[in-house]
Residue frames as a rotation matrix with the C-alpha (Angstrom) as fourth column:
MET 1
-0.707 -0.389 -0.591 127.51
0.657 -0.053 -0.752 119.78
0.261 -0.920 0.293 151.78
ALA 2
0.431 0.903 -0.006 124.72
0.825 -0.390 0.410 121.45
0.367 -0.182 -0.912 153.80
LYS 3
-0.418 -0.471 0.777 125.02
0.127 -0.877 -0.463 125.09
0.900 -0.095 0.426 154.68
LYS 4
-0.914 0.006 -0.405 124.50
0.404 0.088 -0.910 126.18
0.030 -0.996 -0.083 158.29
ASP 5
-0.658 0.730 -0.186 121.40
-0.670 -0.680 -0.298 128.24
-0.344 -0.071 0.936 157.17
ASP 6
-0.525 0.494 -0.693 119.83
-0.366 0.603 0.708 125.02
0.768 0.626 -0.136 155.84
PHE 7
-0.821 0.241 -0.518 118.84
0.558 0.531 -0.637 124.04
0.122 -0.812 -0.570 159.39
ARG 8
-0.439 0.754 0.488 115.15
-0.472 -0.656 0.589 125.17
0.765 0.028 0.644 159.76
PRO 9
-1.000 -0.002 -0.016 114.04
0.013 0.476 -0.879 124.23
0.010 -0.879 -0.476 163.26
THR 10
-0.151 0.988 -0.035 110.43
0.651 0.126 0.749 123.40
0.744 0.090 -0.662 164.07
GLN 11
0.080 0.287 0.954 108.63
-0.501 -0.816 0.288 125.69
0.862 -0.501 0.079 166.51
LYS 12
0.950 0.254 -0.181 108.55
-0.028 0.646 0.763 122.73
0.311 -0.720 0.620 168.89
GLN 13
0.346 -0.925 -0.157 112.42
0.837 0.380 -0.393 122.47
0.424 0.004 0.906 168.65
VAL 14
-0.342 -0.428 0.837 112.83
0.184 -0.904 -0.387 126.09
0.922 0.021 0.387 169.30
ASP 15
0.479 0.702 0.528 110.24
-0.511 -0.266 0.817 126.21
0.714 -0.661 0.231 172.23
ASP 16
0.938 -0.095 -0.332 111.93
0.257 0.834 0.488 123.19
0.231 -0.543 0.807 173.81
ALA 17
-0.013 -1.000 0.015 115.43
0.829 -0.019 -0.559 124.61
0.559 0.006 0.829 173.50
ILE 18
-0.348 -0.066 0.935 114.42
-0.253 -0.954 -0.161 127.87
0.903 -0.292 0.315 175.00
SER 19
0.560 0.731 0.391 112.35
-0.607 0.040 0.794 126.20
0.565 -0.681 0.466 177.89
VAL 20
0.659 -0.333 -0.675 114.68
0.472 0.881 0.027 123.41
0.586 -0.336 0.738 178.87
PRO 21
0.931 -0.362 -0.050 116.75
-0.156 -0.515 0.843 124.33
-0.331 -0.777 -0.536 181.94
LYS 22
0.576 -0.803 0.151 120.32
0.369 0.090 -0.925 125.24
0.730 0.589 0.348 180.90
ARG 23
0.802 -0.474 -0.364 123.42
0.278 -0.244 0.929 125.80
-0.529 -0.846 -0.064 182.96
VAL 24
0.626 -0.714 0.314 126.51
0.120 -0.310 -0.943 127.81
0.771 0.628 -0.108 181.95
THR 25
0.696 -0.480 -0.534 129.76
0.578 -0.067 0.813 128.15
-0.426 -0.875 0.230 183.95
PHE 26
0.960 -0.267 0.087 132.16
-0.212 -0.893 -0.397 131.00
0.183 0.363 -0.914 183.77
SER 27
0.540 -0.771 0.338 135.15
-0.111 0.333 0.936 128.92
-0.834 -0.543 0.094 184.77
GLY 28
-0.261 -0.803 0.536 137.99
0.465 0.382 0.798 129.17
-0.846 0.458 0.274 182.15
VAL 29
0.513 0.553 0.656 136.13
0.851 -0.231 -0.471 131.48
-0.109 0.800 -0.590 179.82
ALA 30
-0.407 -0.639 -0.652 137.72
0.417 -0.766 0.490 134.58
-0.813 -0.073 0.578 178.12
TRP 31
0.710 0.574 -0.408 136.69
-0.003 -0.577 -0.817 137.32
-0.704 0.581 -0.408 175.79
ASN 32
-0.239 -0.725 0.646 138.13
0.729 0.305 0.612 137.19
-0.641 0.617 0.456 172.32
ALA 33
-0.359 0.103 -0.928 138.38
-0.452 -0.889 0.076 139.94
-0.816 0.447 0.365 169.70
SER 34
0.568 0.556 0.607 136.21
0.410 0.449 -0.794 139.39
-0.714 0.700 0.027 166.60
GLU 35
-0.565 -0.824 0.029 138.45
0.414 -0.254 0.874 139.70
-0.713 0.506 0.484 163.60
GLY 36
-0.729 0.015 0.684 137.59
0.667 -0.209 0.715 142.07
0.154 0.978 0.142 160.82
ARG 37
0.424 0.906 -0.008 135.12
0.837 -0.388 0.384 144.29
0.345 -0.169 -0.923 162.70
THR 38
-0.834 -0.551 0.008 135.75
0.511 -0.779 -0.363 147.94
0.206 -0.299 0.932 163.20
PRO 39
0.047 -0.650 0.758 135.20
-0.948 -0.267 -0.171 149.06
0.314 -0.711 -0.629 165.83
ILE 40
-0.749 -0.368 -0.551 136.48
-0.206 0.920 -0.333 145.83
0.630 -0.136 -0.765 167.53
TRP 41
0.426 0.868 0.256 133.93
-0.761 0.190 0.620 143.68
0.489 -0.459 0.742 169.04
TYR 42
-0.767 -0.603 0.219 134.79
-0.625 0.622 -0.472 141.17
0.148 -0.499 -0.854 171.74
LYS 43
0.309 0.843 -0.440 132.84
-0.640 0.526 0.560 137.84
0.704 0.109 0.702 172.14
LEU 44
-0.614 -0.313 0.725 132.45
-0.748 0.523 -0.408 135.27
-0.251 -0.793 -0.555 174.86
ASP 45
-0.132 0.534 -0.835 131.34
-0.530 0.674 0.514 131.76
0.837 0.511 0.194 173.76
LEU 46
-0.491 0.105 0.865 129.49
-0.816 0.293 -0.499 129.73
-0.306 -0.950 -0.058 176.29
LYS 47
-0.768 0.241 -0.593 128.43
-0.094 0.874 0.477 126.08
0.633 0.422 -0.649 176.20
ALA 48
0.043 0.872 0.487 125.09
-0.930 -0.144 0.339 124.87
0.366 -0.468 0.805 177.57
PHE 49
-0.894 -0.275 -0.354 124.92
-0.125 0.911 -0.394 122.02
0.430 -0.308 -0.848 180.00
ASP 50
0.207 0.958 -0.199 121.93
0.010 0.201 0.979 120.32
0.978 -0.205 0.032 181.73
GLY 51
0.642 0.087 0.761 121.52
-0.704 -0.327 0.631 120.07
0.304 -0.941 -0.148 185.47
ASN 52
0.896 -0.424 0.130 123.78
0.306 0.803 0.511 116.97
-0.321 -0.418 0.850 185.66
GLY 53
0.225 -0.866 -0.446 126.59
-0.403 -0.499 0.767 118.85
-0.887 0.008 -0.461 183.82
ASN 54
-0.136 -0.156 0.978 126.08
0.707 0.676 0.206 117.07
-0.694 0.720 0.018 180.55
PRO 55
-0.870 -0.221 -0.440 126.47
-0.074 -0.824 0.562 119.15
-0.487 0.522 0.701 177.49
LEU 56
0.254 0.963 0.090 123.20
0.180 0.044 -0.983 120.06
-0.950 0.266 -0.162 175.66
VAL 57
-0.417 -0.443 0.793 123.74
0.732 0.352 0.582 119.11
-0.538 0.824 0.178 172.09
GLY 58
-0.206 0.287 0.936 123.34
0.899 -0.321 0.297 121.87
0.385 0.903 -0.191 169.65
ILE 59
0.834 0.548 0.070 122.77
0.462 -0.761 0.456 124.71
0.303 -0.348 -0.887 172.19
ARG 60
-0.287 -0.886 -0.363 125.41
0.958 -0.273 -0.091 127.40
-0.018 -0.374 0.927 172.75
PHE 61
0.835 0.448 -0.319 125.43
0.480 -0.877 0.024 131.11
-0.269 -0.173 -0.947 173.61
MET 62
-0.256 -0.846 0.468 127.56
0.902 -0.383 -0.200 134.09
0.349 0.371 0.861 172.35
LEU 63
0.586 0.342 -0.735 127.90
0.615 -0.778 0.129 137.30
-0.528 -0.527 -0.666 174.19
HIS 64
0.016 -0.562 0.827 129.19
0.836 -0.446 -0.319 140.43
0.548 0.697 0.463 172.37
TRP 65
0.611 0.115 -0.783 130.58
0.589 -0.728 0.352 143.61
-0.530 -0.676 -0.512 173.76
ARG 66
0.069 -0.545 0.836 131.93
0.770 -0.503 -0.392 146.79
0.634 0.671 0.385 172.02
TYR 67
-0.373 -0.271 -0.887 133.46
0.789 -0.596 -0.149 149.62
-0.488 -0.756 0.436 173.96
PRO 68
0.607 0.594 -0.528 132.02
0.317 -0.790 -0.525 153.15
-0.729 0.152 -0.668 173.38
ILE 69
0.375 -0.427 0.823 133.17
0.891 -0.079 -0.448 154.55
0.256 0.901 0.350 170.01
VAL 70
-0.233 -0.347 0.909 133.35
0.057 -0.937 -0.343 158.11
0.971 -0.028 0.238 171.47
GLU 71
-0.547 -0.054 -0.836 133.76
0.787 0.308 -0.535 158.18
0.286 -0.950 -0.126 175.19
GLY 72
-0.766 0.275 -0.582 131.24
0.218 -0.740 -0.636 160.35
-0.605 -0.614 0.506 176.92
VAL 73
-0.534 0.554 -0.639 129.02
-0.827 -0.498 0.259 160.33
-0.175 0.667 0.724 173.88
ASP 74
0.075 0.410 -0.909 128.38
-0.584 0.757 0.293 156.72
0.808 0.509 0.296 173.12
ILE 75
0.329 0.086 0.941 127.83
-0.873 0.407 0.268 153.71
-0.360 -0.910 0.208 175.40
VAL 76
-0.771 -0.505 0.388 129.02
-0.362 0.849 0.385 150.20
-0.524 0.156 -0.837 175.26
LYS 77
0.088 0.808 -0.583 126.97
-0.974 0.192 0.119 148.09
0.208 0.557 0.804 172.85
LEU 78
-0.629 -0.243 0.738 125.98
-0.565 0.796 -0.219 144.65
-0.534 -0.555 -0.638 173.99
SER 79
0.031 0.566 -0.824 124.50
-0.882 0.404 0.244 141.60
0.471 0.719 0.511 172.26
TYR 80
-0.520 -0.176 0.836 123.42
-0.615 0.756 -0.223 138.23
-0.593 -0.630 -0.501 173.76
VAL 81
-0.062 0.406 -0.912 122.68
-0.974 0.175 0.144 135.34
0.218 0.897 0.384 171.43
MET 82
-0.008 0.127 0.992 121.36
-0.321 0.939 -0.122 131.65
-0.947 -0.320 0.033 171.70
PHE 83
-0.390 -0.183 -0.902 122.20
-0.905 0.255 0.340 129.31
0.168 0.950 -0.265 168.87
LEU 84
0.356 0.429 0.830 120.38
-0.334 0.888 -0.315 125.97
-0.872 -0.165 0.460 168.13
HIS 85
0.306 -0.422 0.853 122.61
0.746 0.663 0.061 123.92
-0.592 0.618 0.518 165.74
ASP 86
-0.659 -0.748 -0.079 124.21
0.601 -0.587 0.543 127.19
-0.453 0.310 0.836 164.65
ARG 87
-0.196 0.742 0.641 120.90
0.667 -0.379 0.642 128.76
0.719 0.553 -0.420 163.91
ARG 88
-0.980 -0.035 0.197 120.26
-0.110 -0.726 -0.679 132.04
0.167 -0.687 0.707 165.78
VAL 89
-0.388 0.875 -0.288 117.01
0.690 0.484 0.538 131.38
0.611 0.010 -0.792 167.63
PHE 90
0.810 0.570 -0.141 117.04
0.549 -0.650 0.525 134.21
0.207 -0.502 -0.839 170.12
ALA 91
-0.376 -0.899 0.226 119.13
0.800 -0.438 -0.410 137.37
0.467 0.027 0.884 170.45
LEU 92
0.636 0.473 -0.609 118.92
0.729 -0.628 0.272 140.41
-0.254 -0.617 -0.745 172.78
ASP 93
-0.309 -0.677 0.668 120.10
0.861 -0.497 -0.105 143.70
0.403 0.543 0.737 171.30
PRO 94
0.411 0.687 -0.599 119.43
0.894 -0.433 0.116 146.41
-0.180 -0.583 -0.792 173.81
TYR 95
-0.678 -0.735 -0.010 121.57
0.693 -0.644 0.323 149.18
-0.244 0.212 0.946 172.14
PRO 96
0.237 0.854 -0.463 119.24
0.546 -0.511 -0.664 152.38
-0.804 -0.095 -0.587 172.13
ALA 97
0.027 -0.266 -0.964 121.19
-0.557 -0.804 0.206 154.19
-0.830 0.531 -0.170 169.34
ASP 98
-0.610 -0.213 0.763 120.63
0.377 0.769 0.516 151.26
-0.697 0.602 -0.389 166.92
ASN 99
-0.189 0.541 -0.820 119.36
-0.541 -0.754 -0.372 153.20
-0.819 0.373 0.435 164.05
LYS 100
-0.912 -0.110 -0.394 119.60
-0.390 0.524 0.757 150.24
0.123 0.844 -0.521 161.54
PRO 101
-0.004 0.987 0.163 115.96
-0.991 0.019 -0.136 149.36
-0.137 -0.162 0.977 160.90
HIS 102
-0.933 -0.175 0.315 115.10
-0.163 0.984 0.066 145.74
-0.322 0.010 -0.947 161.30
ARG 103
-0.174 0.897 -0.406 112.22
-0.985 -0.156 0.078 145.19
0.007 0.414 0.910 158.84
ASN 104
-0.461 0.186 0.868 110.18
-0.194 0.933 -0.303 142.01
-0.866 -0.309 -0.394 159.42
ARG 105
-0.857 0.140 -0.496 109.47
-0.485 0.105 0.868 140.35
0.174 0.985 -0.022 156.13
SER 106
-0.482 0.705 -0.521 106.79
0.303 0.692 0.656 138.24
0.822 0.158 -0.546 157.87
LYS 107
-0.164 0.484 0.859 104.07
-0.811 -0.562 0.162 138.97
0.562 -0.670 0.485 160.35
VAL 108
-0.581 0.055 -0.812 103.72
0.432 0.866 -0.251 136.81
0.689 -0.496 -0.527 163.53
ASP 109
0.487 0.844 0.227 101.28
0.025 -0.274 0.962 136.79
0.873 -0.462 -0.154 166.28
HIS 110
-0.102 -0.550 -0.829 103.28
0.926 0.252 -0.281 137.98
0.363 -0.796 0.484 169.13
PRO 111
0.718 0.493 -0.491 102.67
0.668 -0.687 0.287 140.88
-0.196 -0.535 -0.822 171.63
ASP 112
0.236 -0.721 -0.651 106.00
0.203 -0.619 0.759 142.42
-0.950 -0.311 0.000 170.89
PHE 113
-0.084 -0.217 0.973 105.76
0.951 0.274 0.143 142.37
-0.298 0.937 0.183 167.13
VAL 114
0.255 0.100 -0.962 106.41
-0.201 -0.967 -0.154 145.52
-0.946 0.233 -0.227 165.09
ASP 115
0.965 0.038 0.258 106.76
0.245 0.200 -0.949 145.90
-0.088 0.979 0.184 161.42
VAL 116
0.324 -0.926 0.195 110.18
0.191 -0.137 -0.972 147.66
0.927 0.352 0.132 161.89
ALA 117
0.783 -0.222 -0.581 112.33
0.595 -0.005 0.804 147.50
-0.182 -0.975 0.129 165.06
ILE 118
0.153 -0.764 0.627 114.70
0.128 -0.614 -0.779 150.42
0.980 0.200 0.004 165.74
GLY 119
0.013 -0.234 0.972 116.56
-0.891 -0.444 -0.095 150.84
0.454 -0.865 -0.215 168.93
PRO 120
-0.689 -0.286 0.665 116.40
-0.618 0.712 -0.334 148.11
-0.378 -0.641 -0.668 171.68
HIS 121
0.446 0.787 -0.425 114.90
-0.878 0.477 -0.039 144.89
0.172 0.391 0.904 170.37
TYR 122
-0.379 -0.445 0.811 115.32
-0.437 0.859 0.267 141.19
-0.816 -0.254 -0.520 170.56
HIS 123
-0.304 0.066 -0.950 115.08
-0.897 0.317 0.309 138.47
0.322 0.946 -0.037 167.91
LEU 124
-0.253 0.219 0.942 113.12
-0.475 0.821 -0.318 135.21
-0.843 -0.528 -0.103 168.14
TYR 125
-0.935 -0.152 -0.320 112.97
-0.353 0.462 0.813 132.47
0.024 0.874 -0.486 165.55
PHE 126
0.016 0.981 0.192 109.51
-0.609 0.161 -0.777 131.54
-0.793 -0.104 0.600 164.19
GLU 127
-0.586 -0.160 0.794 108.89
0.325 0.852 0.411 128.48
-0.742 0.499 -0.447 162.18
SER 128
0.395 0.885 0.246 105.99
0.689 -0.108 -0.717 130.13
-0.608 0.452 -0.653 160.48
ALA 129
0.780 -0.235 -0.580 108.35
-0.389 -0.908 -0.156 132.97
-0.490 0.347 -0.800 159.27
GLY 130
0.820 -0.554 0.146 111.19
0.520 0.613 -0.594 130.68
0.240 0.563 0.791 158.53
GLU 131
-0.166 -0.888 0.429 113.48
0.380 -0.459 -0.803 133.21
0.910 0.030 0.413 160.25
GLU 132
-0.442 -0.004 -0.897 114.04
0.865 -0.266 -0.425 135.16
-0.237 -0.964 0.121 163.37
VAL 133
0.239 0.588 0.773 111.86
0.644 -0.691 0.327 138.14
0.726 0.420 -0.544 163.72
ALA 134
-0.812 -0.532 0.240 112.84
0.235 -0.675 -0.700 141.47
0.534 -0.512 0.673 165.28
LEU 135
0.310 0.894 -0.323 110.55
0.750 -0.022 0.661 142.22
0.584 -0.447 -0.677 168.30
LYS 136
0.282 -0.162 0.946 110.36
-0.334 -0.941 -0.061 145.43
0.899 -0.299 -0.320 170.43
LEU 137
-0.238 -0.407 -0.882 112.24
0.759 0.489 -0.430 145.29
0.606 -0.771 0.193 173.69
ASP 138
0.219 0.466 0.857 110.49
-0.226 -0.831 0.509 147.21
0.949 -0.305 -0.076 176.42
VAL 139
0.332 -0.177 -0.926 112.45
0.839 0.504 0.204 146.83
0.431 -0.845 0.316 179.82
ASP 140
0.925 -0.078 0.371 113.51
-0.254 -0.855 0.453 149.15
0.282 -0.514 -0.810 182.63
ILE 141
0.546 -0.836 -0.057 117.28
0.679 0.402 0.615 148.18
-0.491 -0.374 0.787 182.38
LYS 142
0.426 -0.553 -0.716 119.99
-0.428 -0.820 0.379 150.72
-0.797 0.145 -0.587 181.59
PRO 143
0.924 0.088 -0.372 121.29
-0.381 0.292 -0.877 150.18
0.032 0.953 0.303 178.02
ASP 144
0.100 -0.950 -0.297 124.90
-0.532 0.201 -0.823 149.52
0.841 0.240 -0.485 179.19
ASP 145
0.139 -0.021 0.990 123.97
-0.959 0.246 0.140 147.38
-0.246 -0.969 0.014 182.12
PHE 146
-0.458 -0.386 -0.801 125.78
-0.677 0.735 0.033 144.13
0.576 0.557 -0.598 181.24
PHE 147
-0.999 0.049 0.022 124.70
0.022 0.749 -0.663 142.23
-0.049 -0.661 -0.749 184.33
GLY 148
-0.353 0.933 -0.069 121.10
-0.492 -0.247 -0.835 143.51
-0.796 -0.261 0.546 184.04
TYR 149
0.218 0.483 -0.848 120.74
-0.975 0.066 -0.213 142.31
-0.047 0.873 0.486 180.62
TRP 150
-0.719 -0.495 -0.488 122.61
-0.464 0.864 -0.193 139.00
0.518 0.088 -0.851 181.31
ASN 151
-0.881 0.405 0.245 120.15
-0.032 0.464 -0.885 138.22
-0.472 -0.788 -0.396 183.97
TYR 152
0.024 0.917 -0.399 117.21
-0.712 -0.265 -0.650 139.12
-0.702 0.300 0.646 181.74
PHE 153
-0.076 -0.189 -0.979 118.65
-0.929 0.370 0.001 136.91
0.362 0.910 -0.204 179.11
CYS 154
-0.941 -0.336 -0.044 119.03
-0.268 0.818 -0.510 134.03
0.207 -0.468 -0.859 181.64
SER 155
-0.559 0.809 0.183 115.47
-0.232 0.059 -0.971 134.48
-0.796 -0.585 0.155 182.88
ALA 156
0.197 0.639 -0.743 114.03
-0.917 -0.147 -0.370 134.50
-0.346 0.755 0.557 179.29
LEU 157
0.162 -0.231 -0.959 115.89
-0.786 0.558 -0.267 131.41
0.597 0.797 -0.091 178.42
ASN 158
0.950 0.268 0.159 115.86
-0.294 0.599 0.745 129.35
0.104 -0.754 0.648 181.64
ILE 159
0.256 -0.957 -0.140 119.58
0.176 0.188 -0.966 129.72
0.950 0.223 0.217 182.25
THR 160
0.982 -0.184 -0.049 121.29
0.011 -0.202 0.979 129.34
-0.190 -0.962 -0.196 185.58
TYR 161
0.545 -0.838 0.027 125.06
-0.047 -0.062 -0.997 129.93
0.837 0.542 -0.073 185.91
THR 162
0.758 -0.468 -0.455 128.07
0.637 0.380 0.671 129.21
-0.141 -0.798 0.586 187.99
GLY 163
-0.347 -0.924 -0.164 130.57
0.871 -0.382 0.311 131.93
-0.349 -0.035 0.936 188.66
ASN 164
0.347 0.422 -0.838 130.45
0.157 -0.907 -0.392 135.50
-0.925 0.005 -0.381 187.46
PRO 165
0.738 -0.069 0.672 130.65
0.674 0.004 -0.739 136.75
0.048 0.998 0.049 183.87
PRO 166
-0.281 -0.857 -0.432 133.87
0.749 -0.477 0.460 138.57
-0.600 -0.195 0.776 183.42
LEU 167
0.842 0.472 -0.259 133.67
0.188 -0.709 -0.680 142.00
-0.505 0.524 -0.686 181.99
PRO 168
0.492 -0.704 0.513 136.09
0.822 0.182 -0.539 142.75
0.286 0.687 0.668 179.10
HIS 169
0.146 -0.481 0.865 136.99
0.020 -0.873 -0.488 146.22
0.989 0.088 -0.118 180.59
GLN 170
0.978 0.157 0.139 137.38
-0.137 -0.025 0.990 145.08
0.159 -0.987 -0.003 184.24
ASP 171
0.327 -0.937 0.124 140.89
-0.804 -0.345 -0.485 146.05
0.497 0.059 -0.866 185.24
ASN 172
-0.330 -0.554 0.765 141.31
-0.902 0.423 -0.083 143.24
-0.277 -0.717 -0.639 187.78
SER 173
0.652 0.688 0.318 139.75
-0.543 0.717 -0.438 140.52
-0.529 0.112 0.841 185.77
GLY 174
-0.358 -0.827 0.434 142.81
-0.018 0.471 0.882 139.68
-0.933 0.308 -0.183 183.75
GLN 175
0.223 0.507 0.832 140.64
0.855 0.308 -0.417 140.47
-0.468 0.805 -0.365 180.75
LEU 176
-0.241 -0.259 0.935 140.67
0.811 -0.583 0.048 143.23
0.533 0.770 0.351 178.20
SER 177
-0.374 0.166 -0.912 140.65
0.653 -0.651 -0.387 146.78
-0.658 -0.741 0.135 179.29
TRP 178
0.659 0.745 -0.105 138.99
0.448 -0.501 -0.741 149.85
-0.604 0.441 -0.664 177.88
GLU 179
0.326 -0.645 -0.691 142.36
-0.639 -0.689 0.342 151.24
-0.696 0.330 -0.637 176.57
MET 180
0.880 -0.019 0.475 143.15
0.369 0.657 -0.657 149.97
-0.299 0.754 0.585 173.14
């Protein structure tokens, strides 16, 4: 039986998946707690559709949100991910206090390439590297701006959407609140 990491997309497959117009809808979606993670992360799974409303086979998105660990000291932590047949091909990690170094094992010819990404960064899959590479993220968006990064993610991946993304801490959304 094949493992999910066995899928190695070609650069053309990745480029095509990123550039093809995609649509998501926020009707009927809800945040769910990720089991086994401390602090608790919440995730929102989204399906990708074409302009006619047909599912785009193999493409899906996952948004992650974690409330501040220490209120007033920390900020929310966000992550936006695109998968192609369960292989992460693009991810946006804007958390400025991310001190875990992301060391790139392979060098790629890309203007945002760094040997080690610390702090805000994004990941992009490169066929030549056989993996996603951490790249520096240099944008003028506040690190806890959920909608700002959602719109950046949509712009980078050619996504349009219907409805508004619910926030997990939005009191009137019927979703999760900050109080745990």
